[in-house]
C-alpha positions as CSV (number, residue, x, y, z in Angstrom):
1,F,0.0,0.0,0.0
2,G,1.3,3.4,-0.9
3,G,-0.3,6.7,-0.3
4,W,-1.9,8.7,2.5
5,L,-2.2,6.4,5.5
6,D,-5.7,6.8,6.8
7,W,-8.1,4.4,8.4
8,G,-10.6,5.3,5.7
9,R,-8.4,3.7,3.1
10,G,-8.9,0.1,4.3
11,L,-5.9,-0.1,6.6
12,R,-7.9,-1.6,9.5
13,A,-9.3,-4.2,7.1
14,L,-5.8,-5.0,5.8
15,L,-4.5,-5.4,9.4
16,D,-7.4,-7.7,10.1
17,L,-6.7,-9.7,6.9
18,A,-3.0,-10.1,8.0
19,A,-4.1,-11.1,11.5
20,A,-6.2,-13.9,9.9
21,N,-3.3,-15.3,8.0
22,P,0.4,-15.0,9.1
23,R,1.6,-15.5,5.5
24,I,0.5,-12.0,4.7
25,E,3.1,-9.2,4.9
26,L,1.8,-5.7,4.5
27,R,4.4,-3.3,3.1
28,L,3.2,0.2,3.6
29,A,4.7,3.4,2.3
30,G,3.4,6.9,2.8
31,E,2.6,9.6,5.4
32,G,-0.1,9.8,8.0
33,S,-0.8,10.9,11.5
34,D,1.6,9.9,14.3
35,D,-1.0,7.7,16.0
36,I,-1.7,5.7,12.8
37,I,2.0,5.3,12.1
38,R,2.6,4.1,15.7
39,E,-0.2,1.5,15.5
40,L,0.9,0.3,12.1
41,T,4.6,-0.1,13.0
42,A,3.7,-1.9,16.2
43,N,2.0,-4.7,14.1
44,P,4.4,-7.6,13.3
45,A,2.7,-8.1,9.9
46,V,3.6,-4.6,8.8
47,T,6.8,-3.3,7.2
48,Y,6.6,0.4,7.2
49,L,8.8,2.0,4.5
50,G,8.1,5.7,5.2
51,F,7.8,8.1,2.4
52,L,9.1,6.8,-0.9
53,D,9.8,8.6,-4.2
54,H,7.9,7.4,-7.2
55,D,10.6,5.1,-8.6
56,A,10.8,3.3,-5.2
57,V,7.0,3.0,-5.1
58,L,7.0,1.4,-8.5
59,E,9.8,-1.0,-7.4
60,E,7.8,-2.0,-4.3
61,T,4.7,-2.5,-6.6
62,R,6.7,-4.7,-8.9
63,R,7.8,-6.9,-5.9
64,C,4.3,-7.3,-4.4
65,H,1.7,-9.9,-5.2
66,F,-1.4,-7.7,-4.8
67,V,-2.1,-3.9,-4.5
68,P,-4.9,-2.8,-2.2
69,A,-7.0,0.1,-3.4
70,L,-9.6,0.3,-0.7
71,Y,-11.7,3.3,0.3
72,D,-14.4,3.5,3.0
73,P,-17.6,4.1,1.1
74,A,-19.1,5.9,4.1
75,R,-17.3,8.9,2.7
76,L,-19.1,9.8,-0.6
77,I,-16.0,11.0,-2.3
78,N,-14.3,7.6,-1.7
79,R,-16.8,6.0,-4.0
80,Y,-15.4,8.0,-6.9
81,A,-11.7,7.6,-6.0
82,A,-9.4,6.5,-8.7
83,S,-6.0,6.5,-7.0
84,N,-2.6,6.5,-8.7
85,K,-2.0,3.1,-7.1
86,V,-4.7,1.6,-9.4
87,A,-2.9,2.8,-12.6
88,E,0.5,1.9,-11.1
89,A,-0.6,-1.7,-10.3
90,L,-2.1,-2.1,-13.7
91,A,1.1,-0.8,-15.4
92,I,3.3,-3.2,-13.5
93,G,0.8,-6.0,-14.0
94,R,-0.3,-6.7,-10.5
95,P,-3.9,-7.7,-9.4
96,L,-5.8,-5.3,-7.2
97,L,-7.7,-5.8,-4.0
98,M,-10.6,-3.4,-4.2
99,N,-13.9,-2.7,-2.6
100,S,-17.0,-3.0,-4.8
101,E,-18.5,0.3,-3.8
102,M,-15.9,2.2,-5.8
103,E,-17.0,3.2,-9.3
104,V,-13.6,2.2,-10.8
105,A,-13.9,-1.2,-9.2
106,R,-17.1,-1.8,-11.1
107,A,-15.3,-1.4,-14.4
108,I,-12.3,-3.4,-13.3
109,A,-14.1,-6.3,-11.8
110,A,-15.1,-7.7,-15.2
111,T,-11.5,-7.8,-16.4
112,Q,-10.4,-10.6,-14.0
113,C,-7.4,-8.6,-12.7
114,A,-8.9,-7.7,-9.3
115,I,-10.4,-9.3,-6.3
116,V,-13.5,-7.1,-5.7
117,L,-15.7,-7.4,-2.6
118,P,-17.7,-5.2,-0.3
119,Y,-15.6,-3.0,2.0
120,R,-17.1,-4.6,5.1
121,D,-15.8,-8.0,3.9
122,V,-12.2,-7.1,3.0
123,D,-10.9,-8.8,6.1
124,Q,-12.4,-12.0,4.6
125,A,-10.6,-11.7,1.3
126,W,-7.9,-14.1,2.3
127,K,-9.7,-17.1,0.9
128,R,-9.9,-15.5,-2.6
129,V,-6.3,-14.2,-2.4
130,E,-5.1,-17.7,-1.3
131,A,-7.0,-19.4,-4.1
132,L,-5.6,-17.1,-6.7
133,I,-2.0,-17.5,-5.4
134,G,-2.6,-21.2,-5.2
135,D,-3.3,-21.4,-8.9
136,W,-0.1,-20.0,-10.5
137,H,-1.6,-20.0,-14.0
138,A,-4.7,-18.1,-12.8
139,Y,-2.5,-15.6,-11.0
140,L,-0.4,-15.0,-14.1
141,R,-3.6,-14.5,-16.1
142,A,-4.7,-11.9,-13.6
143,C,-1.3,-10.2,-13.9
144,Q,-1.6,-10.2,-17.7
145,A,-5.1,-8.9,-17.5
146,A,-4.0,-6.1,-15.3
147,R,-1.3,-5.0,-17.9
148,R,-3.8,-5.5,-20.7
149,L,-6.3,-3.2,-19.0
150,F,-3.5,-0.6,-18.5
151,D,-2.6,-0.7,-22.2
152,E,-6.3,-0.4,-23.2
153,R,-7.5,2.3,-20.8
154,Y,-4.6,4.0,-18.9
155,A,-1.6,4.2,-21.4
156,W,-1.0,7.6,-23.0
157,A,-2.5,6.7,-26.4
158,P,-6.0,5.9,-25.4
159,V,-6.0,8.7,-22.7
160,R,-4.7,11.2,-25.2
161,G,-7.5,10.3,-27.6
162,A,-10.1,10.7,-24.9
163,I,-8.7,14.0,-23.8
164,I,-8.7,15.4,-27.4
165,A,-12.3,14.2,-28.0
166,A,-13.4,15.8,-24.7
167,L,-11.8,19.1,-25.6
168,R,-13.2,19.4,-29.1
169,P,-15.9,21.9,-29.5
170,P,-19.3,20.4,-30.4
171,P,-20.2,20.4,-34.1
172,D,-22.2,23.4,-35.3
């Protein structure tokens, strides 16, 4: 996980997920309040990396198995979040762990490159994570689907075309 460290970004659910299975290591990078940092660093499942530059974030993303992009839907704005970590995970070719209440998760769920479930159930995601990791070919397909989705929707060529189309004046 990289970004602003806030309980509304699924950190509590990730800690619960790690508590449910000792094979999970949470590698967290970013900034947050002192009390959150203290609680995170006290947890043996957490490796806290502090603030990283973009190159280091991409390297951590490359080394991980899943990238969580979780946002508490109780905050309306979180339902429309489309964080950098989503694009970075897709670019690197890593599956996402997302909550279903996010609009971006609805579009990504059909691509088979994310485990998508309700925010309240994220701490139960281990069964799905374990099943995907346990089937190496399915995991590789999820990684390939992530990269394919990046190429189709996030790379510069499709984004450039969408920007130009959006900025064109309407026909007379």
